[in-house]
N, C-alpha and C positions, 0 to 999 in steps of 0.2 A: 490556249489550253495546251499547246505542245511544250512550252517551257515547264509548266506545272507537272507534266508527266515525265519529261526527259531529265530534269534536274535531279530528282531523288535517284533515278536510275544511275546516272553519272556519279553522284556522291556515294551512294552505297556500293556501286560496282567497284570503285577504287578501293574501298575499304575491304570488300569481299576478296578482291584479288590479293591485297596485302596480307589478309588473314589466311588465304589459301597457301601463299608462299610460306608463311610462318608455320602452318600446320604441316606442310611437306618437310620443312627444315626440322621440325621436332620429331617426325617419324624417322627421318634419316638419322638423326642423333640417337634415337632409340635403337635402331637397327645396327648402327655402328657400335654403340655400347654393348648391345647383345653379342655381336661378333667378337668383340674384344673379351668379353666375359667368358664366352665359350672357348676361346683360344687359351685363356689363362687358367682354365680349370685343370687341376691335378687330382688324381684320386687320393692322394695322401694328405691334401690340404684343404679340409672342409671349411675352415675359417675363411679363406680367400674366396671361395665359392660363395659364401653367404654374403660377403661384402659386395661381390658383383651383382648378386641377385637384387640387393637393395638398390643399387645404382640403376639397374634395369627397371625396376618398379618406379623410381623417381622419374626416369625418362618416359615411362608409359603414362604417368599422370600428366606431365606437361604436354605430351602429344595429344591426349584426350581433351585437355582444356582448350588447346588451340583449335581442335576440330569443333568443339561445341561453340566457341565464339564465332568461327566461320559459318557454321550451319545456322546460328541465330541471325547473323547479319544477312545472309542470303535469304532466309525466310522473311525478314522484314522487307528486303528489296522486292521479293516476289510479290508480297502482299500489296506493296505500294504500286 
């Protein structure tokens, strides 16, 4: 009975750890991009600001996707 209980925890646990690292990396990328965008903003150049906002939104989407994958795997592991 122990292998049946422990095997899924080990398998899903490794995947959850990998997804956690990925989610943290995506959030770090997003924060870095946000900082760079805010540093580059100039009041007389609204077009540059718009490009930076688009890049920040792309980063937000990838961070959100990584978090959803991590939460889904963790829910499966907890259920098992």
